[in-house]
N, C-alpha and C positions, 0 to 999 in steps of 0.2 A: 397586557390589556390594550385593546385598540383605542386610539384617541379619535374623538370626533373632530374632523378637520373642516373648518369653514373658511373658504378663501375668496378673496376678491378677484373677479375676472380682470385679466390684464388690461392695463390702461393703454398700452401702445401696441395694439395688435395690428401690425402692418405686415400682412402675409402676402407674398407674391411668389412667383416661381423662382425669383432670384434671392429672396431673403426671408428669414423668419426671425423677427425680433419680438417675440412674445414671451411674456411671463404672466403667471396667474397670481401668485401670492404677493399681496402688498401693493398692487397697482390697480388703477381704475381704467377700464376699457374705454377707448375713445373712437375706435374705428376698426372695420374689418375689411380685408380683401380676401377673396377666395383664392384657393391654390390647389393644385393637383398633387396627390401623394407621390406620383411617379416623378414629377419634376423636382420635388424636394429631395427624394431619395437619391437622385442622380447627382445632385449638387451639394449634398451634405457628406462630408468625409466620414468614413467608417469610424475613425478614431478621432475623438475631439480632445483637445487640451483643456482640462478643467479650468473654468474661469477663476481668477483670483477672487477671494472673498472681498466683497465691497463693504464699506462702512455704511451704516444705516443713515439714510438721508432724512432729515426732519421733514415732517409733513408740510409744515409751513415753509414757503420759499423765503430764503434769506433776502431781505431787501438790500438794494444798493447802499442805503445809508449806513448799514452795518460796516461796510468796508469803507472806512473813513478816508477820504483823500486829503491828506494834510499838505498844506503849502510848506515846502521846505523852508526851514528857518535858517537863514544865512546871517552871519554876523555883519552888522552894518559898520562900514569903516567910519572912523571919526571924521574923516574929511570926505565929503561927497563932491564929485566933479559934476557940475551941471551940464546937461546935454545941450548941444548947440541949438540955438533957437530955430534954425531952419529945419531941423529934423524932428522938432517937437510935434507930435500928433495929437490933435485935440481928442478929448474923450468921446467915444462913440455913444450915441444915445440909441437905446434899443427901440426898434419900431414897435408900436403897439400891436398886439395880436388882435386881429379882426375876426371874430367868430362868424361863420357863415350863417345866414338867416335860416331859421328853422323851417323845414319843409311843411307845407300845408297838408301833406299826405302821410298817412301811416304806412310804414314799410310793411310789405306782406305779399302774399299770393292771392290774386283775385280772378275768379272765373266768371265771366259775364258773356251775354249773348246779344246779338243784334236783333232787328225785327224779324219775326218768324213768318214763314210761308209754308205752303202745303208739303213741300219736299224737304223741309228741315230748316235749319238756320245756321248762320255763322256764329262762331264764338271765339273767345281768346282766353288763354291762361296766362295772365300777366303778372310778372314779379316786379313790384315797384320798390325802388330803393332811392332815397334822397330825391324824391320827386321825379325820377326818370325810370324808363323801362329798362330793367337790367337783364331780364330773361323773358322769352315770349314763345308760346306755342299757339299757332293758329288752328282753329277747329272748324270743320265743316260737318255738321251732325246729320244723322239720319233722323226720321221722324221720332224715333225713340230717344233722341237726344244723347246718343252715344257717338263719340267721334267716328266718322265713317272713314274707311281706308280710302286713300286718295284716288285710286284708280276707279272707284265706284262713282266718283263725282264727274261732272262734265269736264271735257278736256281742257277748256279754257283755264281751269284752276291749276292744272298740273305744274305749270311754270310760275303761277302767281304766288303760291305759298312762300317760296324762298325770297322772291323779289320784295313782297310786302313785309316779310319778317325782317329782312335786311334793312329796309327803309324805315321801319318803325323802332328798331332797337336803339336804345340810348336817347330816345326822344322824350321831351316833356309833353304834357297834355296839349299845350298849344301847338307845339311842333308836330305832334302826331296828327293833329287835325288838318295840317297842311300837306301831308304826304300825298303824292299823286296816286291815283288808282292805276291798275294794270289793264291795258287794253285786252279785251277778250274775257275779262273777269270783273267787269265793272260792278255788278251787283254784289258779288262776294267781297270784293275789295272794300266797297263802301260798308258792307256788313262788318268786316273786320275792324275798320276804323271806328265804327260806332261801338263795337264791343270794347275796344281799347279805351275809348272816351268814357264809357260807362264804368270801366274798371277804375279809372282815375276818380270819377265821381263817387264811387263806392269807397274809395280810399281816403276821401277827404276827412280830416279830423273834425271839422265843423261842417255839418251838412246845411244846405239852404233851408231856411224856415218854411214850413208848409209844403215841402216836397216829399212825397212818400214813394212815388213810382217813377220809373223811366217812362216817359210818354211814348206810346207805340203799341204794337201788337206782339204779345209774348206767348210762347208755346209751352205746354207742360204735358207730361205723360205719366200715367199711374205706373207703379212698379210692376204690376202684373201684365202691363202692355195691352189693356183692353181699349183705352180711349186716349185720343189726343184732343187737347182743349186749347183753343186760341182765345186769349183774353186780352181785350184792348183796355188801356188805361190812359187817363190824363195824369197830371201831376198828383192828384189826390184821391182818385177813385176809379173803379172799373166802369167802362162805358159800353162794352159789348162782350158777348161770350158765344163761341161756336164750338160744337162738339162733333168729332169724327170717330167712328169705330175703327180699330186697327185690325189688320189681318195677321196671320201667324208669323209673317216676316217683319212685322213692326211698321208696315206702311199703311197709310190711310186708305180705307175702302172708298172707291169712287162713289160719289153721291148718286149717280145714275144706277148703281148696282144695289142700292139699299132696298130691302123689302119694306112693305108698308109698315110692318111692326117695328123695324129698325128706325124708320123715319119718324114714327110717332114717339118712340122712346127717346131719340136724339133731341127732338123738339122739346120734350118734357124736361130732359136733363139740362139743356141750354137755358130754358126759362128759369128753372130752379137755381142754377148756378149764378145767373145774372142777378137774381133777387137776393140770394143769401150767400154766395160764394161757397167756400168749403163747408159751411154750416148748413148747406141745403138739406132739407128733410127728405128722407126716402119715401117713395110710394110703396105701399105694402105689396110684397111679392117681388119687388125689384131692388131690394136692399143692396145686393152685391153690385148691381150696375151703378146705383147712385154712389156707393162707397168708392168705387173705382173712378168714376167721373169726378167726384169731389177731390180725390187725391191728385188727379191730373190737373184740376184747377189750382189746387194748392201749389203744385210744382210750378205752374205758369206764374202764379203770383210771387213766389220766391224769386224767380228769375227777373221779375219786374221790379222788385223792391230795391230802392237805393241803399237802404240799410239792411242788407241780408245778414242775419246774425247766426248763420250756420256755424257750428264748431269745426266743420270739416272742409278740406280742400277737395273739390270734385276730381274724380279720376279713377284709375285702376290701382287696386291694391291686392296683395296676396299674403296669406299667412297660414301657419300650421296650427293644428289643434294639439291635443294631449298625446304625447308619444309613448310608445311601449315597444317591447322587443318584437312584436308582431307587425309593427308599422305605425302609421299615423295618417290623419286626414288633413287635406289642404282645401282651402277655399280661395278662388279667384273672383273678385267682385268689382263692380263699378258703383261709385257713389256720386249722387248729384243732390245738392241742397240737403245734405245730411241723410238722404234716403238711399236705400239699396235699390238699384234699378236693373242690375243684372248679376247673376251669380252662377258659378260652375263649381261643383264639388267633386273631389277626387279621394279615392282610398289608395294609399301608398303601401307597398309591402315593406318588409324589414330592410330592403336595400334602398328604400325611399324613392322607388320608381312606381309610376301609376300602374295599378293592377287592372284597371278597366273592368271588363266583364269577367275576369278571372278571380275577382274578389268573392268573398262569401256571397251566396245567392241572396240572402236577406239584406245584405248591405247594398248590393246592386239594385235590388227592388226598392230600397228605401231612398235612393238618390233623388228621383223625380219628386216624390211627395215632400221631401225635405226642402228641395228648391222651391216648390210651390208655397210651403209654409213660410219660408224666409221672405219671399217676394211679397206675399200677402201682408206680412208684418212690416216690410220695408226696412228691415233691420235684423239684427240678431235678436233672440228672445232673451230679454234681460233677466227674467226669473225662470229660466229653462228648468222644467221639471222632468226628470227622466221617465217617470211613469205616465205623465200626461202628454208631453210634447214630443217624445221620441216615437219613431216608427217601430212598430212591433217587430222584434227579432233583430233590431239593429240599434239598440239603445246606446251602446258605447260609442258607435260611430256617429250617431246623430248628435250626441252631446259634444263630441270632439269637433264635428262640423260647426256647431253653434259657437264653440270657443274660437275656432279659426276665424269665423266671420266677425266676432267681437274684436279679435286682435287686429284684423284688417281695418276695422273702423278706427281703432286706436292709432294705427299707422297714419291715418288720414287727418289726424287732429292738426288744426292750425297752430295751436299752442301745445307742443308735446310736454309730457311730464318730465320729471328730473331723471328718473331711471331710464337706462338705455335698453333694458331687456325685459321681456315678459317674464312673469313668474310661472313656474310649473316644470313639467318634465319635457325635455327636448331631445331630439335625436340628430345624429350626424353620421354620414357615411362617406368614406373617401371615394374618389371618382373611379377607382378600380374595384369597388365593392369587396374589400377584404376585411374591413373592420367596421362595426357599428358601435358608436359611443352614445350612451344615454346619460344625461346629467340633470340634476334638479337645480333650479336657479331661484333664489329669493333675494329681492332687493339688490340685484347686481352681484350677488354672491353665489358661487357654485358650492353647494352643500353636499353633493354626492355624485360620484361618477361610476358608471358600470360599463365594462367593455365586453363585447361579444365578437367572436370570430366567425367568418363565413368559411364554409367548406368548399371543396372543389366543385360541388354541385350547385353552388350559388345560394345555398341555404345556411342558416345559422347552425352552428354546432351546439347541440344541447349541452348545458353545463355538466351533466353527468356522463357525457360522452367525451369530454376533454381529456387528453392524456395528462399525466402528471406534469410534463414539460409545458404543455399549453396552459394548465392552471397556474403554474408559476409565472409564465409569461403574462397572462391576463392580470394577475395581481400586480406585477411590476409596471405594466402599462397604466393601470388605474392609479397606482401610487405616483407615477411620473406626471400624469395628467392633472391630478388634483394638486400636485405641488407646483408645477410650472406651466400647465396648460399646453398650448401649441408650441411652447418653447421647451418642451420636455426633452431631456437629453436622450438620444437614441440608445437603446439597449444593445450592448455589444453582441454581435452575432445575429441580431434580429433587427438590423437597421431598416429593412424594407417595411416590415410590419410596424415598426416605430413611426416611420414617416406616414404610413397609412393612418395610424391612430392620431397623429398630429393633424393631418388633413381632415379627418373625420370630426375632430374636436372643433376645428375652424368652421367646418360646415355646420355643425351644431350651433355655434354662436351666431352664424348668419341666420339660421332658422329661428333663433330666439330674438333676433334684433328687431327693434321697433322702427328701423329705417327701411323703407322700401328700396329694393335693389334696382338695377338698371334694366334687367331682362326678366321676361316671364319664364317660369319653369315649364318644362314639358318637352315634347318631341317636335322638331321642326324639320320639314323636308325641303331641300333646295337643290338647285342645279348649277353647275359650272357652265362654261362656254360650250356650245354645241358646234358640230360640223356635219358634213354630209354623210358621215358614217355613224352618227349617234351623239351621245352626250354623257355627262358624269353626274351622279346623284349622291347626295349625302343625307342620311337620316341622323340628325343630331339631337341628342337629349341633353338638356341643360338643367342645372340646378345651381342657383346663386351665381349664374354667369360662368360656371365651370362645365366643361364637357364631361358628362357622367355616363354617356352611352353614345356609340358611334357605329354606323354601318355605311360602308362605301360601296358604290356600284358603278360598273361600266355598262351603260345601257345602249342597245342598238337603235336603229332608226324606227323600230316599233315601240320604243321606250320600255322594253323589257330587259331585265338584267341578263347580260350575256354570260355571266358566270365563267366557267372554265373555257368557254369558246372565245373569250376576248383574247387580245394579243398576249403572248406569253409573258412579256415584260410587265404588262399591266396586271395580269393575274398574280404574278410574283410580287408586284409592288404594293397592291392594295393592303395586304396584312401588315406590311412594314409601315406604310403611311398611317394606317389605322392606329397602330401601336404608338407611333411618334406623335400623332395629334392628341391621343389620349394622354400621353406623357406630357405634352405641352399644357393641356388643361384649359388655358384661357384663350380668349380671342386674340389678344396681342401676341402671345407666344406661338399660337397656331400659325400665325402669318409668317413666322420666322423659320418654320420647319423646312428642311431641305427636301427638294424633289428627289424621288427615287431614281437612281441611274437607270437609263434605258426606258423610263416612262415619265420623262420630264413634263410633256404637255398634259398628260392625264393627271399627273400629280398636282400641277398648278391649277388645273380645272377643278379637281376635287378640293383643294384648299380654298379656292374661290367659292365653291358650293358651301363649305363650312362657314365662311364669312357671311355668305348670303343668308344662311340659317340664323346667324346672330342678328342680321338686319331685320328678319321677320320677327325675332323675339324682343326687339327693343320696345320698351314701354313708352318712354318719352323720346321721340325720334330726334336725333341731332339735326336732321334735315328731313323735310317732308317731301316725299316724291311718290309718284304713282308706280314707277317701275325701277328695277335695279339695272344699271348699265351692264351690257354684255350681249351674248348671243344665246337665245333660249329656244328650245324645241318643243313641239307638241304634235300629237297624232289625233286623228279622228277616232270615233268610237269603234269603228271596224278595223282600225289600224291599217288602212289602205292609203293614207296620205300622211306625209311627214313634212312639217313646216318649220322653218327657222326664222325667228324674228330677232332683228338686231335693234337693241335699245341704246340710244346715245343721248346724253344730256337728260336722262331719265324719261325719254319719249321714244316709242317705237317709230323707227323711220325707214326700215328696210325689211323686206320679206322674201323668202325663197321657198318654192314649192317643189316637192318630190313625190312621185307616185310609187307605191310599193307593189310588188307582185305577191303571189301566194306564198312565196318563201321568205317574205319580208326583206327582199332585196330591192334596191332602187332601180326602177326601170330606166333604160337608156332613153335619151330624148327622141331618137329615131323610132322608138317603138310606141310613142304616145299617140293616142287618138286625137282627132281634131278638137273634140270637146275638152280633152285634158290640156291641150295646148292653149285653147282659148282661155280657160280658167287660170292656168299658170301665168299667161301673159298679162291678164287683167290684174292679178294679185302682185306680180313682180314689177309692173310698170311704176317707176319712181313717181313720188308725189311732186307736183310742180310748185305748189304753194305751201310754204311753211315747212317745219321739220317733221310734223306728225304725218305718219303714213295714212293714206285714205282708209285703210282697213284696221288702223290702230285704235279706233274708238268705236265701240259698239258695232262690230262688223256684222253684215247681214248677207244672206245668199242673194245671188243675182243671176241673170241670164234671160235670153230671148226664147230659148227652147227648153223643153222638159229635161233633156239630157244635161244641158249646161246648168240648169237650176238644181237638179239633183246632185251633180258633181260639186258645184260651188258650195252647196250646203255642207258637204263633207269637208271641203277645204276650210271653210269658215269655222267649222267645229274644231279642226286642228289649230287654226289661228287662235281661237279663244283659249284653248288649252295651253298654247305657247305663252300667251299673254298672262294667263294665270300663274304659270311657272316663273314668269319674269316679275310678277307683282310683289310688292313689299307686304 
């Protein structure tokens, strides 16, 4: 008779490519590190010496007082010899313990914004501890109030981020106010300082009496992206409201381009919001517009409130829905003031990779309507009803997407719950896609484990298609995982699959964790250093910070994969390097992979490309920069121009131009036309002032003749593509 086994997930899950110290039964899980199955397999001996049985440790930690330190009792001699007076040491008096004054500020993470203007606003994600800034991320938002990538901002900010962050870290409120601004980014630097000051004000345990708002102009956007509202406040009330419609890109529509109908509607909305705020009554027939504008005003007011009581920390979060053997749904969201402001939904296959347009047609069709439903709600649907709220034909996926969004919100809680894992059914797959593990989790207990094997075709082997040996193996794996989790003893003769099962179980726990990881999941394309014969490209698929998919390419000057026409050593080396990088699994171990003999420079460039992909995937950037250091290539749309841009100190400072013939070969300099030479010389002439190249920021076509103008447009197109490839 089978026993129902209910086990506690391991308390000390410290998985790395170097060690596995995981047990499931009888321990509480406290942390997870992802690991690749391949790296475990290589470093775990086939035969293990069974561990000696350990005695059961009491749940309660034995306190030091139990181990009594007795002063040795020595017999006192009848005659005591007094010590000489000179050596007598007076008894030491213990100095009184002075407790540090309690901080006026509540420890925590605070996201605040400076004064807004038409192109966005500055913000800061400030961690305050003991009255000082212990961690800091500086934000420069788009009008939709989602942190903009640095290269989309004006060039003066590119170096200012790190200087300001460095100067503000560790400061008190008073010290932060005295930090100097950075030349060339005065407005943004002042905005960051104001944001930091507002974070301290919001953190005060006792707020000033009669102060409700940060005085100034604050911006808000509705979650559907229809309107941007500027609301001005003094300490106690709103004093002015302006409304701007947004275009499809989330930018404010220029007032000069408003239609008469738009102008009239905007005037009506602004008047109603000024009078009644988010309680403004809608005009009949314009309910949707008034609702969106009221939500945008509400957002601005929350940004303005000194005592913002949102339960959530603004930012990016990702979570999974309900897993099954056919796959699972994932949601990537942005939260601001407790509201959903952006969401992307994915349908993953059994291998936990995005299926994209290859998913079921009804699921693909349901994606956009479900996004619209969630954004309209500004959250997950708390009372989601499959029959009412789901999109016809995709009920299961819609419900799972909603669960994923709900879980992402829970990850954002300022005060997390006591349990570390979501409840439900979760999936995990090793990074080589050999084993799928499904597990049910309730109150941090694993109550059920199911193992599936992938066939050579990359598809799951149906249970009724398993051989007797495979069925026995699956049962052994399930038994081992439910007994010891990722610390399962490898099955003799099946060490590789055992390691895959362990890695899949670790992946599952990461997917079930309520802690947001450091990297976004998905595919990221990046490049290594370029030279005059081409560059190297890596398409890296990450899940929980582990490489789960990898394609490496040697591309020519036309930026097209050279395939078998590349150098023989490179052609030979790419499969070896792909295997070794997948084997490594993590960013840190990938950096230690050896170059392939005979293809050293290409190997190092491809390894750099993998690391650049990780940089693109970072959620909270350890440093904020517009560009990745290195040499990056780009071509124009017609593939007639090849440009190399060198980035140093995260700023483009050097450019080289090459023209291609009809065979995608670089033209010799002596064969260039006068127009080609003119454009080449203009682009390649070094910048005389500052480190930033003159075409490194919003480059535009130039020329005195039609020929030069037409050609420079192509070259600038190639420059822009090179800068895009260099961008974080």
